C-alpha positions, -999 to +999 in steps of 0.1 A: -283-431-581-280-403-558-277-396-522-296-369-506-280-348-478-304-363-453-292-397-463-260-386-462-258-372-427-272-406-419-244-424-437-219-402-423-222-416-388-201-446-404-164-448-410-160-419-435-146-432-469-152-466-455-119-470-434-125-500-407-094-502-391-098-509-355-073-497-326-054-528-322-047-524-362-039-488-360-013-492-331+013-521-325+028-528-291+022-499-266+033-490-232+016-467-205+025-432-203+012-406-176+010-370-181+001-344-156-024-318-168-037-288-147-070-309-143-054-339-131-031-370-143-039-388-175-028-423-182-024-426-221-004-449-243+029-445-261+031-465-296+067-459-311+074-423-311+035-411-307+016-405-274-017-413-275-046-403-250-083-411-259-117-399-242-099-370-224-129-350-208-129-311-214-160-302-197-186-314-174-208-340-187-243-322-202-265-346-186-294-343-162-299-307-153-271-298-177-289-312-207-293-280-230-274-256-209-242-237-218-211-259-213-201-259-180-163-261-165-142-292-161-135-303-125-105-315-118-095-348-102-067-361-083-063-398-089-048-411-125-074-412-151-072-438-178-073-424-211-068-453-232-104-458-248-126-435-271-157-421-252-188-424-271-200-402-301-228-373-294-264-386-299-273-386-336-295-408-361-287-431-382-271-462-358-235-463-369-226-493-350-209-475-323-218-463-286-235-428-285-240-406-252-253-374-242-220-379-223-198-368-255-177-338-245-142-355-248-114-351-269-085-373-286-049-364-287-019-379-305+013-361-296+049-368-307+069-383-276+097-355-282+100-324-259+083-299-279+069-273-283+049-286-315+021-270-332-011-281-325-040-291-348-076-293-335-097-310-359-137-306-358-155-334-376-182-330-400-218-346-404-239-320-412-245-307-376-264-337-368-239-366-372-203-375-372-175-385-345-142-373-333-129-411-332-132-421-369-106-441-380-098-418-409-090-392-386-062-411-363-036-388-358-005-410-358+011-396-392+007-361-380+023-366-346+052-385-363+061-355-384+062-331-353+024-320-347+003-324-319-033-339-332-063-332-313-097-345-324-130-330-305-163-336-301-194-316-299-232-319-291-253-325-322-287-319-335-312-310-311-288-310-281-264-284-299-283-267-323-319-263-312-333-230-298-351-247-266-362-211-250-397-214-267-403-248-250-383-247-218-380-211-212-356-180-207-330-198-190-325-220-223-321-189-245-292-192-272-288-229-266-287-232-305-254-221-298-245-250-275-221-268-301-198-236-303-197-234-265-184-270-266-159-262-291-149-230-272-146-250-241-122-278-262-102-248-274-099-234-240-088-269-226-064-268-253-051-234-241-046-245-204-035-281-211-017-288-245+017-279-231+018-310-208+019-330-241+045-313-256+021-286-277+026-251-284-004-232-269+007-203-289+008-220-321-028-236-323-050-242-358-086-253-356-099-268-388-125-293-403-144-303-430-180-301-442-199-291-413-167-291-393-153-262-415-185-244-414-182-244-377-144-232-380-156-203-401-183-193-379-162-195-348-138-170-369-164-144-360-170-154-324-152-126-301-148-148-273-129-174-292-104-150-307-075-156-283-079-196-284-065-204-316-042-184-345-048-204-377-076-219-394-084-249-421-114-250-438-122-277-461-155-276-482-173-249-457-187-218-453-204-194-427-240-192-439-250-219-415-267-193-391-302-178-384-313-150-367-329-151-334-366-149-352-358-178-376-340-198-347-374-196-323-398-205-354-373-236-358-378-243-318-416-237-320-418-263-350-397-286-330-424-284-302-453-289-321-434-322-339-429-334-304-463-330-295-476-349-327-453-376-324-450-383-286-485-369-274-461-354-249-458-316-236-426-300-247-418-295-213-410-335-214-381-327-236-363-318-202-361-352-190-371-377-221-351-404-232-322-389-255-330-418-282-366-405-286-353-369-291-332-383-316-363-398-332-384-367-334-355-347-345-350-372-375-387-369-387-386-330-382-356-325-401-370-346-429-400-327-431-392-290-422-396-267-452-361-250-447-332-272-451-308-280-423-333-264-395-308-270-365-282-242-370-262-219-350-280-187-338-268-148-342-279-142-306-262-108-299-242-124-273-217-153-281-222-148-318-233-108-320-232-105-358-234-123-388-200-143-389-189-129-426-195-096-413-175-100-382-146-117-400-146-085-427-146-062-396-116-076-381-127-106-358-100-127-374-072-099-379-038-113-380-046-148-381-039-173-409-065-192-431-063-223-455-095-225-471-109-245-503-133-266-519-138-299-543-148-289-578-177-310-579-189-314-544-227-317-549-222-347-572-219-367-539-257-355-533-274-355-566-252-381-583-235-379-615-264-374-636-291-354-618-324-359-637-339-326-624-333-290-614-326-280-580-353-285-550-352-271-518-342-305-506-308-295-528-301-261-512-280-255-484-284-218-479-306-201-502-347-206-510-355-217-544-364-181-556-330-170-546-314-200-562-334-200-597-325-164-600-290-170-604-292-205-619-306-188-651-275-176-662-256-206-661-267-218-695-255-184-709-221-186-689-214-223-697-230-230-732-212-262-741-214-276-703-237-304-703-272-297-681-262-322-655-228-307-650-242-272-647-264-286-622-238-299-601-220-268-608-242-245-594-253-265-563-218-270-551-214-232-558-245-224-535-235-247-508-197-246-505-176-227-533-192-190-532-196-193-493-161-203-488-150-176-510-169-148-492-153-160-461-117-158-476-125-124-492-140-110-459-111-128-437-085-105-460-107-074-459-106-077-420-067-079-418-058-117-425-040-137-445-052-167-468-040-193-490-070-209-514-071-240-533-095-260-556-093-296-554-099-313-592-087-346-588-113-372-597-111-411-590-110-434-621-135-460-607-169-460-585-199-445-589-186-411-588-155-415-612-146-381-631-160-361-603-140-344-574-170-351-552-178-339-516-154-353-490-129-366-515-101-344-497-105-362-463-085-396-474-060-371-493-054-348-463-054-375-440-032-397-464-051-425-466-061-429-502-091-450-513-079-484-525-103-487-551-097-454-566-089-467-601-057-443-601-043-457-569-009-446-576-021-409-585-041-406-556-014-419-533+010-395-547-013-364-542-024-376-508+011-376-496+016-340-514-017-324-497-006-337-461+028-321-463+012-291-477-011-290-447+015-299-423+036-273-436+007-247-430+003-259-394+038-250-389+034-213-400+044-217-431+031-212-467+013-247-476+043-265-496+054-299-505+079-317-530+065-316-568+040-285-556+045-251-573+048-224-551+017-217-533+011-173-532-008-158-505-043-149-520-054-115-528-086-099-544-066-084-574-054-117-590-070-143-568-042-172-569-058-202-566-041-237-562-054-261-582-049-298-569-044-324-593-023-352-604-004-322-617-012-289-595-009-256-608-020-219-597-047-205-615-057-167-612-088-157-609-105-192-618-143-193-623-143-153-617-175-147-643-195-171-622-185-157-590-198-125-602-232-141-607-236-148-571-228-111-559-254-096-533-272-134-533-253-148-503 
């Protein structure tokens, strides 16, 4: 049994990792606390030593005439505003059992109750640019706040609302609308710079990070000039900066969406300006399922917000002097093609390349790994194409551009479940957030590694090398020996891991 990427993106609108905690289970007795921000007073809750603010607006709602428009600055208020309930998630397919709305530009804060200043971690959720939510219980920041970090989880417009070029349908004023999600995130980062000191956070020590699509957005933002001053460190878990189109491809997607819209609804593309949001999502779902390019909703190299291919910008110094923690899981693609993929890769399995481009590399995998099973070679090559090689390209470019990096590979595998024996995509999440799976089969090992990884991440957030008791010294990455932390029950540093495999991909991505 396997799950396609498209099915996973629908499933990812559910609680990641199967955690179903309610707010009342996450927090005990609470009291009210008011914080004065530059935009107005916010009323949150204090639980023990942690202050929690949910559903905090960071921009004007992108609704009505602002639909598909660039993110607009938040207007201030004077009366205390309640921030005790999560706001709806962005519009998305799948029906995750939670509220959705176009009015989605909100963030959530978990802050230590002490004076500070504390380092700040801004978390960008994943979901393939079409799903996910900032308030998934897995991303509860209480533990991070208890250890002296301000945790901020942010939302952004998804799918057609955040990653579709509407200019072919609605005219020139909607040019570059495929970058609206990037603009949303930049607006959130700007809000943090202006406001986080009111919560004890240090605006001069801000780390942005995420997993999967959240990591890809993190990596892309490293190449956005206007975002440079808004953060100082990055954490990329299973990312890469390849998820961008040039203007020509982006417009072709827009034109294709217009045709799909008319075919499915019988309406003119102009109706997209006022059509019900759910109707737009239904067309989007069918469009992405049938479009010949995988993941057609992507950011756009528009010559303005994103002037160049992100990896090129990073190599040229766009993230100079910043620190990066980046890595992937050994068997990412096992989640999508299953533990026993029955066929070679198809276009639907690929995240970045055409079938011809991928096959050019894949033909050499048998010679490189003659003792590896055909099934494992398929998983290995797909993992490289979608996650590992793009992430290594970001790490290399970051070093070449004058940055500092720490690299990891997660090799830990659970001992039970459909994917036992595999370090599959998203397995890092319960480890980094220290919420190990109860059904892992080796829960003691997973619990130990989760505590280790969260502590290492926290040390990085504090501006130090990632470190934790029992973890070997983690060296800075360099392009000569490529030291990589292999995270497992017994973690170790390896030099030049998979070097021959990496060489297969030179000039391809």
